[in-house]
N, C-alpha and C positions, 0 to 999 in steps of 0.2 A: 385418015389414020386407021390402021387395021386393028381389029379386035384382038386382044391378047388371049392366047389359049395356052394352058399349061402343057409342058412337055413331058411330064411324068405324073403318075398317079399320086393322089393325096395319101399320106400314111394313115393307118388305122388309128382311131382315137385311143388315147391311153385310158385304161380303166383302173381305178384304184379304190381305196376304201372311202368312197364318196360320202356315205352316211356318217361315218366316224369323223371325217373332215368337217362337214357342215355342223355336226353336233358340237365338236370342239370349238369351232368358231363362234357358235351361238353362246356357248358357256362363257367364252372369253369376253364377248360383248356384254353379257349380263354381269359378270364379275367387275368389269370396268365401270359399269353403271353404279353398282353397289359401292365401289370404292369412292366414287365421286359424290355420292349423295350427301355424306356428312359435311362436305366442303361446298355445298350449294350456295351458301352465302358469299363465299370467296369468289365463286364463279359469277354470281349475280352482281357483285360490286364492280367487277371488271367487264361486265356485259359479255360474258363467255358461257352463258347457260346452254348454248347450243351444243357444247361438248357433252354435257350430261344427257341431253335429249337425243343426240346422235347415237350414243351408246345404247340407250333404251330402244331406239328405232332399229339398230343393228340386231339386238336380241329378238325383237318382234319379227323382223324379216327373216331372221335365222329360224324361228319356229315354223314359218311358212316354208322355208327351204328344207327343213327336216321332213316335213309332211310330203313335200314334192319328191325328194330323192328317195324316200322310203317307198313311195308308190312306184317310182321309176324302177328301182331295184327289184321290187316284186314283179313288175311287168316283164322285165328282162328275164328273170328266172322262170316265170310262167311260160314265156315264149320259147325259151330253150327246152323246157320240159315237153312242150307240145311238139317241138321239132324232133326231139329224140323219140317220142312216142310214135310220131308219124313214120320216122325212118324204121322203127322196129316193126310196125304194122306192114310196111312195104316189103321188108325183108321176109316176113313170115308168109305173106300172101303170094310172093313170087314162086312159081313152080321151079323145082330143082331139076336140072338136066342129068344129074348124076344118079338118079334112081334107077334101079334095075327094073326092066319090064316084067310084068306079071306073066307067068307062064301057065 
């Protein structure tokens, strides 16, 4: 069997408001946890306490996610700024052929 190779290039990844999305999801998990806490006895009677703890785990993992995506976003912006600065230095250092010769 031959190895499969793609016949076209992969599309560029979509970039969106990643930090806002992760923050919103984290808040949603925490709100769901807070809504379920008053009914903990009901969940415990039916052996469904994992619902409550799943929401708390989602909020905790969301905090890690917020930390991660903020660092990623900062690294992307830092890399872009360095790339622009390097391009500017290269353009300034290149001699221009359009200068008039000194007489």
